Structure formats: C-alpha cells, structure tokens
C-alpha positions as CSV (number, residue, x, y, z in Angstrom):
1,X,-4.3,70.6,23.1
2,X,-6.8,69.9,20.9
3,X,-10.6,69.2,22.5
4,X,-13.7,67.8,20.8
5,X,-16.8,69.5,21.9
6,X,-20.3,67.4,21.7
7,X,-23.7,69.0,21.1
8,X,-26.1,66.6,23.5
9,X,-29.7,68.2,23.6
10,X,-32.9,65.8,25.6
11,X,-36.0,66.8,27.5
12,X,-38.5,64.6,29.7
13,X,-40.3,61.9,27.7
14,X,-43.3,64.6,27.4
15,X,-41.2,67.3,26.0
16,X,-42.2,69.5,28.1
17,X,-39.1,70.0,29.2
18,X,-36.0,70.5,26.6
19,X,-32.2,71.2,27.3
20,X,-28.8,72.0,25.8
21,X,-26.0,71.0,26.9
22,X,-21.4,70.6,25.3
23,X,-18.7,69.1,26.9
24,X,-15.9,68.7,25.9
25,X,-13.6,65.6,25.6
26,X,-9.2,65.6,25.0
27,X,-9.7,65.4,20.9
28,X,-10.6,61.6,20.1
29,X,-11.7,60.7,23.7
30,X,-15.6,59.9,24.9
31,X,-17.3,61.5,27.0
32,X,-17.2,59.2,30.8
33,X,-20.9,59.0,32.4
34,X,-20.7,58.0,35.8
35,X,-23.4,55.4,37.2
36,X,-24.2,56.0,41.0
37,X,-25.4,54.0,43.8
38,X,-26.9,56.1,46.1
39,X,-30.1,56.4,47.2
40,X,-32.3,58.5,45.0
41,X,-29.9,57.3,41.9
42,X,-30.2,53.7,41.9
43,X,-34.0,54.1,42.0
44,X,-33.8,56.5,39.4
45,X,-31.7,54.4,36.5
46,X,-30.3,58.6,36.7
47,X,-26.4,57.8,34.7
48,X,-24.7,61.1,35.3
49,X,-23.3,63.6,32.4
50,X,-21.6,66.7,33.9
51,X,-21.4,69.5,32.6
52,X,-20.4,73.2,33.4
53,X,-23.4,75.7,33.9
54,X,-22.5,78.2,31.4
55,X,-22.6,75.2,28.8
56,X,-25.8,74.6,30.0
57,X,-29.0,76.3,28.6
58,X,-32.6,75.1,29.3
59,X,-34.7,75.7,25.8
60,X,-38.1,75.2,27.5
61,X,-40.0,74.2,30.3
62,X,-39.0,76.7,33.8
63,X,-42.3,76.7,34.7
64,X,-42.9,72.9,33.9
65,X,-40.1,71.4,36.9
66,X,-40.8,71.4,39.9
67,X,-37.8,69.9,42.5
68,X,-37.3,68.3,45.3
69,X,-35.0,68.9,47.8
70,X,-33.0,66.0,50.3
71,X,-30.2,65.4,53.1
72,X,-27.9,68.3,52.7
73,X,-30.4,70.2,50.5
74,X,-27.4,71.4,48.3
75,X,-28.6,69.1,45.3
76,X,-31.7,70.6,43.4
77,X,-33.3,67.7,41.7
78,X,-35.5,69.1,39.2
79,X,-38.1,67.5,37.6
80,X,-41.7,67.1,34.8
81,X,-43.9,68.3,37.0
82,X,-46.4,66.7,34.0
83,X,-45.2,63.4,33.4
84,X,-41.8,63.0,36.0
85,X,-39.6,62.7,34.4
86,X,-35.5,63.5,35.7
87,X,-34.0,64.7,32.9
88,X,-31.0,66.8,34.4
89,X,-30.2,68.3,38.1
90,X,-27.9,70.7,40.2
91,X,-26.1,67.7,41.8
92,X,-24.2,68.3,45.6
93,X,-20.5,67.9,43.6
94,X,-21.0,69.8,41.5
95,X,-22.8,72.4,42.5
96,X,-22.5,75.1,39.7
97,X,-23.1,72.9,37.0
98,X,-25.5,70.3,35.9
99,X,-26.2,66.7,36.0
100,X,-27.5,65.3,33.0
101,X,-29.4,61.9,33.0
102,X,-27.8,60.5,30.3
103,X,-31.0,58.2,29.7
104,X,-33.0,61.4,28.8
105,X,-30.9,61.9,25.8
106,X,-32.0,62.5,22.4
107,X,-29.0,61.2,20.8
108,X,-26.5,59.1,23.2
109,X,-22.7,60.5,22.1
110,X,-21.2,57.5,20.4
111,X,-18.1,55.5,22.6
112,X,-20.0,57.3,25.7
113,X,-18.4,54.9,28.9
114,X,-20.0,54.4,32.1
115,X,-17.6,54.6,35.0
116,X,-19.6,53.3,38.1
117,X,-19.4,56.0,41.4
118,X,-19.8,54.9,44.6
119,X,-22.5,57.5,46.2
120,X,-23.1,55.3,49.1
121,X,-19.6,56.7,50.5
122,X,-21.5,60.1,49.2
123,X,-18.5,61.2,52.2
124,X,-15.5,59.9,51.0
125,X,-15.9,60.2,47.2
126,X,-17.2,63.0,45.9
127,X,-14.2,64.8,45.6
128,X,-13.5,63.0,42.8
129,X,-16.2,64.5,40.7
130,X,-16.1,68.5,41.3
131,X,-13.7,69.2,38.6
132,X,-16.4,68.2,35.9
133,X,-18.2,71.2,36.2
134,X,-15.6,73.0,35.8
135,X,-14.7,75.0,32.3
136,X,-11.6,74.7,30.7
137,X,-10.0,78.2,30.5
138,X,-7.8,78.6,26.4
139,X,-5.1,80.8,25.2
140,X,-6.2,80.4,21.5
C-alpha cells in the first residue's frame, strides 16, 4: 500500500523549543488531529497529532522545557519555561509516542481533519488512540 509522509515542523511561541516530526497516512489521505475535551486539553485548546517516538526529534530546547504531571502521572506535559507554550507532550494514551499540538506547527498539513475525542470519559475511550504511536512495518 502506498503511504504519504507528512513532515511537521513546529515549536513554542518564543522559539526556544523546536521539533521535527513525521506522520504517515495512506496515499491521498490527510492526517487526523483530535480535539479533546478533558480538563487540561479544553483549557489549553490542544489539538493532538500523535506520532511514534522514533518519528519525533527535538531539534532544540531540551534545557528550556519544564514538565507537569497530574492524576496518574503517566502523561508528561512538557512546556517552554520561557513562554509557557506546550507544543508537544508524551500522552497517557500513547506513552511510546508524542502528541504534537496542531496549533504549534509552522504549517498545518493541507486538508487535515479534526475529530472530537471524549477525554471526559477517558477510561472508556483512551484505547481508541493507542494505535496512533505505532509504526507500520513495511516489506519494501
């Protein structure tokens, strides 16, 4: 099956934190971002693009990041200690990946779909996201 790679560059507001990530979709399909209504995502306006750990590179700013955890402590919310922007984090649903904030990309992929995610009912819905940080093995 043909796949399309989407390189994603982004970072925080002040520019101290920069990242590069890649997502793949079926040929011709646009990426999907999720808008969550849990307490923290709703307050931040975070729109999730989840990528595998091996498809994420922190280009600069590791020393400029602070972390915040709550509830189970599994999710590691990283934010710039200078401007306060959370451009990515390690989500509880995908501890082997990263959730990139669509709003922090330099350029949003054309045709991206934004779908709702019911994070207020986390336990009932989280498993539907678990596959997003898996890398499909190819037999090229």
